[in-house]
C-alpha positions as CSV (number, residue, x, y, z in Angstrom):
1,M,-8.9,-25.3,23.2
2,L,-9.5,-23.3,26.3
3,F,-9.5,-20.0,28.0
4,R,-6.9,-19.7,30.9
5,I,-7.6,-17.0,33.7
6,K,-5.0,-15.9,36.1
7,R,-6.4,-14.5,39.2
8,R,-4.7,-12.3,41.7
9,G,-2.5,-14.1,44.1
10,G,-1.3,-16.4,40.9
11,E,-4.2,-19.0,40.9
12,M,-4.8,-20.2,37.4
13,Q,-8.3,-21.3,36.5
14,D,-9.1,-23.1,33.2
15,V,-12.4,-22.6,31.4
16,P,-13.3,-24.8,28.3
17,A,-14.0,-22.4,25.1
18,A,-17.3,-22.4,23.6
19,V,-17.2,-22.9,19.9
20,S,-20.2,-22.3,17.3
21,S,-20.5,-24.3,14.2
22,E,-19.3,-21.1,12.4
23,G,-16.0,-21.1,14.2
24,V,-16.7,-18.4,16.8
25,I,-14.9,-19.1,20.1
26,T,-16.5,-17.2,23.1
27,L,-15.9,-16.9,26.7
28,R,-18.7,-14.9,28.3
29,K,-17.5,-11.8,30.5
30,E,-19.9,-13.2,33.5
31,E,-17.7,-16.4,33.6
32,V,-14.6,-14.3,34.6
33,P,-14.1,-13.6,38.2
34,A,-13.9,-10.2,39.7
35,D,-10.1,-10.8,40.8
36,A,-9.0,-11.8,37.4
37,E,-5.8,-10.2,36.2
38,S,-5.7,-11.7,32.7
39,V,-7.2,-14.0,30.4
40,S,-5.3,-16.0,27.7
41,F,-6.8,-18.4,25.0
42,H,-4.9,-21.6,24.0
43,D,-5.3,-23.9,21.1
44,D,-3.0,-26.8,20.2
45,F,-3.3,-25.5,16.2
46,F,-1.4,-22.7,17.5
47,T,1.7,-24.6,18.6
48,A,4.7,-26.1,16.5
49,R,7.8,-28.1,16.9
50,E,11.3,-27.0,15.8
51,G,11.8,-28.1,12.2
52,D,8.2,-28.1,11.4
53,S,7.2,-26.4,8.0
54,G,5.0,-23.4,8.2
55,F,4.9,-20.2,10.1
56,F,3.0,-18.0,12.7
57,L,1.8,-14.5,11.5
58,I,1.9,-11.4,14.0
59,P,0.7,-8.0,13.1
60,S,3.0,-5.1,13.1
61,H,3.4,-3.5,16.6
62,Y,2.0,0.3,16.2
63,Y,2.1,-0.3,12.4
64,C,5.8,0.6,12.4
65,H,6.8,-2.2,10.0
66,D,5.4,-4.8,8.0
67,T,3.5,-7.8,9.4
68,M,5.9,-10.2,10.9
69,L,6.2,-14.0,10.2
70,T,7.8,-16.4,12.6
71,E,9.6,-19.7,11.4
72,F,9.8,-22.9,13.2
73,R,13.6,-22.8,13.0
74,K,16.3,-23.7,15.7
75,R,16.6,-21.0,18.3
76,E,17.3,-20.4,21.8
77,D,14.5,-20.3,24.2
78,T,12.8,-16.8,24.1
79,E,9.4,-15.0,24.5
80,A,7.9,-11.8,23.2
81,A,4.8,-10.2,24.1
82,Y,3.3,-7.6,21.4
83,R,0.9,-5.0,22.6
84,Y,-1.1,-2.7,20.5
85,N,-1.2,-4.7,17.3
86,D,-2.1,-3.0,14.2
87,M,-4.8,-5.6,13.3
88,P,-6.8,-7.7,15.9
89,L,-5.5,-10.9,14.3
90,Y,-2.9,-13.6,14.3
91,A,-2.5,-17.0,12.2
92,S,-0.6,-20.1,12.1
93,A,0.2,-22.0,8.9
94,K,1.3,-25.8,8.8
95,E,1.4,-28.6,6.1
96,T,-2.1,-29.3,7.0
97,G,-3.4,-25.7,6.2
98,A,-3.9,-22.5,8.1
99,V,-5.8,-20.8,10.7
100,L,-6.6,-17.2,10.7
101,A,-7.6,-16.0,14.2
102,V,-9.7,-12.5,14.3
103,V,-10.1,-11.2,17.8
104,S,-13.5,-9.5,17.7
105,G,-14.4,-9.1,21.4
106,M,-12.0,-7.3,24.0
107,D,-10.1,-6.7,20.6
108,M,-8.1,-3.7,22.0
109,D,-7.2,-5.1,25.4
110,Y,-4.9,-7.8,24.5
111,E,-1.3,-8.7,23.8
112,L,0.0,-11.4,21.4
113,V,2.5,-13.7,23.0
114,V,4.7,-15.7,21.0
115,G,7.6,-17.9,22.0
116,V,9.8,-21.1,21.8
117,K,11.0,-23.2,24.7
118,D,12.8,-26.4,24.4
119,G,12.0,-26.5,20.7
120,A,8.2,-26.0,21.4
121,Y,6.7,-22.8,19.5
122,Y,3.6,-21.2,20.8
123,I,1.3,-18.3,20.3
124,Y,-1.8,-16.9,21.9
125,P,-3.6,-13.8,22.9
126,R,-3.5,-12.6,26.4
127,F,-6.3,-10.2,27.5
128,T,-4.8,-7.6,30.2
129,L,-8.2,-6.6,31.6
130,E,-7.2,-3.1,32.4
131,S,-10.7,-1.7,31.8
132,G,-12.8,-4.8,32.1
133,P,-13.9,-7.3,31.0
134,F,-16.6,-5.0,29.5
135,E,-17.5,-7.5,26.8
136,D,-17.3,-11.1,26.0
137,F,-14.0,-12.5,24.9
138,V,-14.4,-13.5,21.2
139,I,-12.2,-15.1,18.8
140,R,-13.1,-15.9,15.1
141,Y,-11.5,-18.8,12.9
142,F,-11.1,-19.0,9.4
143,R,-9.7,-22.1,8.1
144,L,-7.7,-22.1,4.8
145,E,-6.1,-24.6,2.7
146,G,-3.7,-24.6,-0.5
147,E,-2.7,-21.1,-1.8
148,G,-5.2,-19.6,0.8
149,A,-2.8,-20.8,3.5
150,S,0.1,-18.4,2.4
151,P,0.6,-15.0,3.8
152,A,-1.1,-13.6,1.0
153,G,-4.0,-15.7,1.2
154,L,-4.4,-15.0,4.8
155,A,-4.4,-11.3,4.0
156,R,-7.0,-11.8,1.2
157,R,-9.2,-13.8,3.7
158,Y,-9.2,-11.1,6.4
159,R,-9.9,-8.6,3.6
160,K,-13.0,-10.6,2.7
161,Y,-14.2,-10.6,6.4
162,Q,-13.9,-6.8,6.6
163,L,-15.6,-6.4,3.4
164,E,-18.5,-8.9,4.3
165,R,-19.1,-7.5,7.8
166,G,-19.4,-3.7,6.4
167,A,-16.1,-2.6,8.5
168,C,-15.0,-0.9,5.2
169,R,-15.9,-0.5,1.5
170,P,-14.0,-0.8,-1.8
171,M,-12.7,2.5,-3.1
172,R,-14.5,2.1,-6.4
173,E,-17.7,2.2,-4.4
174,R,-17.2,5.2,-2.2
175,V,-15.8,7.6,-4.9
176,K,-19.5,7.5,-6.3
177,T,-20.4,9.5,-3.3
178,Q,-17.1,11.0,-2.4
179,P,-15.9,13.2,-5.5
180,V,-13.1,14.8,-3.1
181,L,-11.7,11.3,-2.9
182,E,-11.9,10.7,-6.6
183,Q,-10.3,14.0,-7.2
184,S,-7.5,13.2,-4.7
185,L,-6.4,10.1,-6.3
186,L,-5.4,12.0,-9.6
187,G,-2.5,13.5,-8.3
188,P,0.1,13.7,-5.6
189,E,-0.3,14.6,-1.9
190,V,1.8,17.9,-1.4
191,R,2.1,19.0,2.2
192,I,3.6,22.5,3.0
193,R,4.7,23.3,6.5
194,L,4.5,27.1,7.1
195,G,6.7,27.2,10.1
196,G,6.4,26.9,14.0
197,K,8.1,27.7,17.2
198,P,11.5,26.4,18.1
199,M,11.9,22.3,18.1
200,P,12.9,21.0,20.5
201,P,10.9,23.4,22.5
202,E,12.8,26.0,24.6
203,V,9.8,26.3,27.0
204,L,7.5,23.3,28.1
205,E,4.8,25.1,29.5
206,Q,4.4,28.2,27.4
207,D,2.9,31.6,28.1
208,R,-0.4,32.1,26.4
209,D,0.0,35.8,26.0
210,N,3.7,35.7,25.4
211,P,4.7,32.5,23.6
212,P,8.1,31.9,21.8
213,P,8.3,33.5,18.4
214,V,7.0,31.6,15.3
215,H,9.6,31.0,12.6
216,T,8.3,31.5,9.1
217,A,9.2,29.1,6.3
218,V,6.7,29.9,3.6
219,T,3.7,32.3,3.6
220,F,0.3,31.9,2.3
221,D,0.9,34.3,-0.6
222,R,4.0,32.3,-1.7
223,I,2.2,29.1,-1.8
224,C,0.1,30.9,-4.5
225,D,3.0,31.2,-6.4
226,V,3.8,27.2,-5.9
227,I,0.4,26.5,-7.2
228,R,1.0,28.8,-10.3
229,E,4.4,27.0,-10.9
230,F,2.5,23.8,-10.9
231,R,0.2,24.8,-13.7
232,K,2.9,26.1,-15.5
233,Q,4.8,22.9,-15.6
234,G,1.9,20.9,-16.5
235,I,0.7,19.3,-13.2
236,D,-2.9,19.6,-13.8
237,H,-4.0,17.5,-10.5
238,A,-2.5,17.7,-7.0
239,E,-4.0,17.9,-3.5
240,F,-2.3,20.4,-1.1
241,C,-2.2,20.3,2.7
242,L,-1.2,23.1,4.9
243,V,0.8,22.2,7.9
244,G,0.9,25.0,10.7
245,W,-1.5,27.2,9.2
246,N,-3.0,27.7,12.8
247,R,-2.2,29.8,16.0
248,G,1.5,29.2,16.9
249,G,2.2,27.4,13.6
250,H,3.0,23.5,13.6
251,D,2.0,21.8,16.8
252,G,1.7,25.5,18.1
253,Q,-1.5,25.7,20.5
254,F,-3.7,23.0,19.9
255,P,-6.6,22.7,20.6
256,D,-6.7,26.1,19.5
257,L,-6.8,27.0,15.6
258,L,-7.6,30.7,15.4
259,P,-6.5,33.4,15.0
260,V,-4.8,32.0,11.7
261,E,-1.0,32.6,12.2
262,E,-0.2,36.3,11.4
263,A,3.2,35.4,10.8
264,F,2.4,33.5,7.7
265,G,0.0,36.3,6.4
266,G,-3.1,36.1,8.7
267,E,-6.7,35.1,7.9
268,E,-7.2,37.2,4.7
269,A,-4.2,35.9,3.3
270,L,-5.1,32.2,3.8
271,K,-8.5,32.8,2.4
272,R,-7.0,34.2,-0.8
273,L,-4.9,31.1,-0.9
274,T,-7.8,28.7,-0.4
275,A,-9.8,30.6,-3.1
276,F,-6.9,30.8,-5.6
277,A,-6.5,26.9,-5.2
278,A,-10.3,26.3,-5.7
279,Q,-10.1,28.6,-9.0
280,Q,-7.2,26.4,-10.3
281,G,-9.3,23.2,-9.6
282,D,-6.9,22.0,-6.8
283,L,-7.8,20.6,-3.5
284,I,-6.5,22.2,-0.4
285,G,-6.8,20.6,3.0
286,A,-6.1,21.5,6.7
287,H,-3.6,19.8,9.2
288,T,-5.1,19.8,12.6
289,N,-4.5,17.7,15.8
290,I,-7.2,16.0,18.1
291,H,-4.6,13.9,19.9
292,D,-2.2,16.3,21.4
293,S,-3.3,19.7,23.2
294,Y,-1.1,22.4,25.2
295,S,-1.8,24.2,28.5
296,S,-1.3,27.5,26.8
297,A,-4.2,27.2,24.6
298,E,-7.3,29.2,25.4
299,R,-9.6,26.0,24.9
300,W,-7.4,23.8,27.1
301,R,-9.3,22.4,30.2
302,R,-8.0,20.0,32.6
303,E,-11.4,18.1,32.8
304,D,-11.2,17.6,29.0
305,M,-7.8,15.7,29.4
306,L,-7.2,11.9,29.6
307,K,-6.6,10.6,33.1
308,D,-4.6,7.9,34.2
309,K,-5.5,5.5,37.0
310,N,-4.5,7.9,39.5
311,G,-6.4,10.7,38.1
312,E,-3.5,12.6,36.7
313,V,-3.5,14.1,33.2
314,V,-1.8,12.0,30.6
315,K,1.2,13.6,28.9
316,G,2.2,13.3,25.2
317,G,5.3,14.4,23.5
318,Q,7.3,17.6,23.4
319,W,6.6,19.5,20.4
320,C,6.8,23.1,19.3
321,G,4.2,24.1,21.6
322,G,5.8,22.6,24.5
323,Q,4.6,19.7,26.8
324,S,1.6,18.0,25.1
325,Y,-1.2,16.5,27.0
326,L,-3.9,13.9,25.6
327,I,-7.3,15.4,24.9
328,C,-10.1,12.9,25.7
329,P,-11.6,11.6,22.4
330,E,-15.1,12.1,23.8
331,A,-14.4,15.6,24.8
332,V,-12.7,16.6,21.8
333,H,-15.4,15.5,19.6
334,E,-18.2,16.7,21.4
335,K,-16.7,20.1,22.4
336,I,-14.2,21.1,20.0
337,L,-14.6,19.5,16.6
338,P,-17.9,20.6,15.3
339,E,-16.8,24.2,15.8
340,D,-13.5,23.3,14.3
341,M,-15.2,21.9,11.2
342,N,-17.2,25.1,10.6
343,T,-14.1,27.3,11.2
344,L,-12.3,25.4,8.4
345,K,-15.3,25.6,6.1
346,S,-15.2,29.3,6.5
347,L,-11.5,29.6,5.8
348,G,-12.2,27.9,2.4
349,F,-10.5,24.5,3.0
350,N,-12.1,22.1,0.4
351,G,-9.7,19.1,0.3
352,T,-9.1,15.9,2.4
353,H,-8.9,17.1,6.1
354,Y,-5.9,15.6,8.0
355,F,-5.8,14.7,11.6
356,D,-2.2,14.4,12.9
357,V,-1.1,11.2,14.9
358,T,-4.7,10.0,15.5
359,S,-4.6,6.6,13.5
360,M,-1.0,6.0,14.3
361,I,-1.5,5.5,18.0
362,T,-3.7,3.1,19.6
363,P,-6.3,5.0,21.7
364,Q,-5.8,5.0,25.3
365,P,-8.4,4.4,28.0
366,C,-9.5,7.2,30.2
367,Y,-10.0,6.8,34.0
368,D,-11.7,10.3,34.6
369,K,-14.8,9.9,36.8
370,V,-16.9,12.1,34.6
371,H,-15.9,10.7,31.3
372,P,-14.2,7.2,31.7
373,L,-13.7,5.4,28.5
374,T,-12.4,2.0,27.7
375,R,-10.0,1.9,24.8
376,K,-12.5,0.3,22.6
377,E,-14.9,3.2,23.3
378,A,-12.0,5.7,22.9
379,A,-11.3,4.2,19.4
380,Q,-15.1,4.6,18.9
381,W,-15.1,8.2,19.4
382,R,-11.8,8.7,17.2
383,A,-13.9,6.8,14.5
384,K,-16.7,9.2,15.0
385,S,-14.5,12.3,14.6
386,F,-13.1,10.8,11.2
387,E,-16.7,10.4,10.2
388,L,-17.5,14.1,11.0
389,A,-14.6,15.4,8.9
390,R,-15.5,13.2,6.0
391,K,-19.0,14.7,6.1
392,Y,-17.7,18.1,6.1
393,F,-14.8,17.8,3.5
394,G,-15.6,14.7,1.4
395,A,-12.5,12.9,2.5
396,V,-10.3,12.4,5.7
397,S,-6.6,11.2,6.3
398,S,-4.4,10.6,9.2
399,E,-0.8,9.6,10.0
400,G,-1.0,5.8,10.1
401,S,-3.4,2.9,9.3
402,L,-4.3,1.2,12.5
403,D,-7.3,-1.0,11.9
404,Y,-9.8,0.7,14.0
405,A,-10.0,3.6,11.7
406,I,-9.9,1.8,8.3
407,G,-13.7,2.1,7.8
408,S,-14.0,5.9,8.8
409,Y,-11.0,7.4,6.7
410,D,-9.7,7.4,3.3
411,Y,-5.9,8.1,3.0
412,A,-2.9,6.8,5.2
413,L,-0.1,9.3,5.1
414,Y,2.0,6.1,5.5
415,A,0.9,2.3,5.0
416,V,3.8,1.7,7.5
417,F,6.0,4.1,9.0
418,G,9.3,2.2,7.9
419,A,11.5,-0.8,8.1
420,P,12.9,-1.5,11.7
421,K,16.6,-1.1,12.2
422,E,16.7,-4.8,13.2
423,L,14.0,-7.3,13.3
424,P,12.1,-7.6,16.5
425,P,12.2,-10.7,18.8
426,M,10.7,-14.0,17.4
427,C,10.7,-12.4,13.6
428,D,12.3,-14.0,10.8
429,R,11.0,-11.9,8.0
430,T,8.1,-9.4,7.3
431,F,5.4,-9.6,4.7
432,P,3.5,-6.5,3.4
433,F,0.2,-8.0,4.7
434,R,-1.7,-4.7,5.1
435,H,-1.1,-3.6,1.4
436,I,-3.0,-6.6,0.3
437,V,-5.7,-6.2,3.0
438,Y,-6.6,-2.6,2.2
439,H,-5.3,-1.5,-1.2
440,G,-8.2,-0.6,-3.2
441,I,-9.9,0.5,0.0
442,I,-8.0,3.3,1.1
443,H,-4.9,5.0,-0.5
444,Y,-1.6,5.7,1.0
445,N,2.0,6.6,0.6
446,L,4.4,3.5,1.4
447,S,6.4,4.8,4.3
448,A,8.4,7.7,5.8
449,A,11.3,6.7,3.6
450,T,9.2,7.4,0.4
451,V,8.3,11.0,1.6
452,N,10.0,13.3,-0.8
453,A,11.2,10.0,-2.6
454,P,13.2,11.6,-5.6
455,L,15.3,13.5,-3.2
456,K,16.6,10.6,-1.4
457,D,19.9,9.0,-2.1
458,D,18.3,5.7,-2.9
459,R,17.2,6.2,-6.4
460,K,14.8,3.3,-6.3
461,L,12.4,4.8,-3.8
462,P,9.9,6.6,-6.0
463,L,9.4,3.4,-8.1
464,L,9.2,1.2,-5.0
465,N,6.2,3.5,-3.7
466,L,4.4,2.6,-7.0
467,A,5.4,-0.9,-6.8
468,Y,3.4,-1.3,-3.5
469,G,0.5,0.5,-4.9
470,G,1.4,3.8,-3.1
471,R,0.5,7.4,-4.1
472,P,3.4,10.0,-4.2
473,L,3.8,12.4,-1.3
474,F,5.9,15.4,-1.1
475,Y,6.5,17.8,1.8
476,Y,7.8,21.4,1.7
477,Y,10.0,22.4,4.6
478,S,9.4,19.2,6.4
479,K,12.5,19.2,8.6
480,F,11.3,20.7,11.9
481,R,13.7,18.8,13.9
482,K,17.1,17.3,13.5
483,D,16.1,13.7,13.4
484,S,13.8,14.0,10.8
485,P,12.0,10.7,9.6
486,W,11.6,12.2,6.2
487,G,15.3,12.6,5.5
488,N,17.8,15.3,5.2
489,R,17.0,17.0,1.9
490,D,13.9,19.1,1.9
491,L,11.7,20.6,-0.8
492,L,12.0,24.6,-0.7
493,C,10.5,27.3,-2.7
494,G,12.3,30.5,-1.1
495,T,13.9,31.6,-4.4
496,E,12.7,31.4,-8.0
497,K,15.2,28.7,-8.7
498,E,14.1,26.5,-5.7
499,L,10.5,27.0,-6.8
500,R,11.0,25.8,-10.4
501,E,13.3,22.8,-9.7
502,G,11.1,21.7,-6.7
503,V,8.1,21.6,-8.9
504,E,10.0,19.9,-11.7
505,I,10.8,17.1,-9.2
506,I,7.2,16.7,-8.4
507,R,6.2,16.8,-12.1
508,Q,8.6,13.9,-13.1
509,D,7.0,11.9,-10.1
510,Y,3.5,12.9,-11.1
511,E,4.1,11.6,-14.9
512,R,5.2,8.2,-13.4
513,Y,2.2,8.1,-11.3
514,K,-0.4,8.8,-14.0
515,K,0.8,5.5,-15.7
516,M,-0.2,3.6,-12.6
517,R,-3.0,5.5,-10.9
518,D,-5.9,3.5,-12.3
519,L,-4.7,0.7,-10.1
520,Q,-5.6,2.8,-7.0
521,Y,-9.1,1.0,-7.5
522,E,-8.0,-2.6,-7.7
523,F,-7.3,-4.9,-4.9
524,I,-3.9,-6.2,-4.5
525,D,-3.9,-10.1,-4.5
526,D,-0.3,-10.8,-3.7
527,I,3.1,-9.2,-3.5
528,L,6.1,-11.5,-4.6
529,E,9.8,-11.1,-4.4
530,P,11.3,-13.6,-6.8
531,A,14.8,-12.0,-6.7
532,E,16.4,-9.7,-4.4
533,N,15.4,-6.0,-5.1
534,V,12.5,-7.4,-7.3
535,V,8.7,-6.9,-6.4
536,V,6.0,-8.4,-8.4
537,T,2.6,-7.1,-7.4
538,V,-0.4,-8.9,-8.5
539,Y,-3.6,-7.1,-8.8
540,G,-7.3,-8.4,-8.5
541,N,-8.2,-7.4,-12.2
542,G,-4.9,-9.6,-13.3
543,T,-2.7,-6.7,-13.9
544,R,0.9,-7.1,-12.9
545,T,3.7,-4.7,-12.1
546,I,7.4,-6.0,-11.9
547,F,9.7,-3.7,-10.2
548,N,13.4,-4.3,-10.8
549,G,15.2,-2.3,-8.2
550,S,18.5,-4.2,-8.8
551,D,21.7,-3.3,-10.7
552,C,21.1,-6.3,-13.0
553,E,18.4,-7.2,-15.9
554,F,15.7,-9.2,-14.6
555,R,13.9,-11.8,-16.8
556,Y,10.3,-12.1,-16.1
557,E,8.4,-15.3,-16.5
558,T,7.0,-13.9,-19.9
559,G,10.5,-13.8,-21.3
560,D,10.4,-10.2,-21.1
561,V,13.6,-8.5,-19.9
562,I,13.1,-5.9,-17.1
563,P,16.2,-3.4,-17.0
564,P,17.5,-2.2,-13.7
565,L,15.7,0.6,-12.0
566,T,12.5,-0.1,-14.0
567,L,8.7,-0.7,-13.2
568,A,7.1,-2.6,-15.9
569,R,3.4,-3.2,-16.4
570,F,1.7,-6.2,-17.7
571,S,-1.7,-6.7,-18.9
572,P,-4.1,-9.4,-17.5
573,E,-3.2,-11.3,-20.5
574,H,0.6,-11.1,-19.3
575,E,1.4,-8.9,-22.2
576,F,3.9,-6.0,-21.7
577,Q,2.0,-2.6,-21.4
578,S,4.6,-0.1,-20.3
579,A,7.6,0.9,-18.4
580,I,9.0,3.7,-16.2
581,T,12.8,3.8,-15.8
582,I,14.5,6.2,-13.5
């Protein structure tokens, strides 16, 4: 067990690891020479031979898919390095048991190296020192045996670690002081994109005073009709999120929010909408962005942007507002966000606040000489922004579910973005690790595939979302680009027929969700796949759901037969309670 330091020029230096009686492994930053390029940690337990039983566990890269498992099968020599892991951990499981390793020092500045050479398997963290070392290198070991050495057992142990150190709190506790969170769990999330400028952008650096025209998909007044139709059809709980209500529409001119986009009705129409939603007992939250910014914005300042090592402003993606630039997390929190929160309150927003992108992308370091930030400090500022929004609105959400944000927010738009088209290198299969870790702590929709799930060609998707503990998510006018990750069919409300039919689709999914929503407060202890397209979810209170997504009947261990495309619920005593069939 040692740390291996690579110095400039290629010289390697080995330093024995200091190990406490509690299994905490440390390399003090003072022991790392100034010319070190990287530090890696090696332990023989995290090696194996071809043909051994067991696996390596690797977190998702950018949370884009489930946690990866590497089996010790025969394969050609290969190596992969995974940067920006969604959780700061890795694990090795063998016949003798398992070790879960949690990186807690320099935890946002490493890549996970996994490979095989001449039949010998290995996995280790390699710290890249682009901003440091600025703190000690610390890895915590948790040893597990028996059922605890399974992927689910490792997930349960990490959840216990997170709860014990106060990194997050159970949903059941948090709703006592967050009534908005409790109310949001009662119904679906309904996002409505009002419109925006052309996508892909016709102009990258847009004129502040003469921007491209904004296309209107739906107005504030029409959304009032949507809410009325919800009540008419018996949907008594829903949470709405307005996307693109701000200046320039969706991704139009951040960090500017005002004036409210006139193409959709302007400020007074927005206030009428938020007041009407509140009168109906519905939550309505705002979509904003503290990650991307545009040079056309009045509040855009070069000095507030992230800088790379050369002092250049860091570019983001190209969206409706043109070329985006990444704003420094400290600057946006200190200079912009307090004003924005007060603005949103004055406009009548009362629901879960949504920050686009933020928990989907690992925070980047900033090399500005005035406001330099390590990656970890950037993450801390992001968490502060979540906490500020929660203070104002009672709950906060974002697009992804990266680990640094878990204790500071409440809802992940996606638990994982989606399944990869092909498995990454050194990955033999995936496992829903984070669902076991965080269900009952945050709530989520399963993936991009289950947005507008009933509209998709795959009929099992609405029940699949529920089977993994998800909350339904619907998105009106979601298609703002040709390669939409939400699918080719969309929810519309332009005509009365579209309005009625769209709400009816949501109502049906809402009725399905009501039969399962009490489980949002429960931990998930295991997710099993006893047969192809069959998912058994085991909750902490003993409740089980069995989803049969196949075309054939499935006989459960109780003897009960689950029909195709059916989600069945069983009590802690293994007695059949209810079933949902599509």
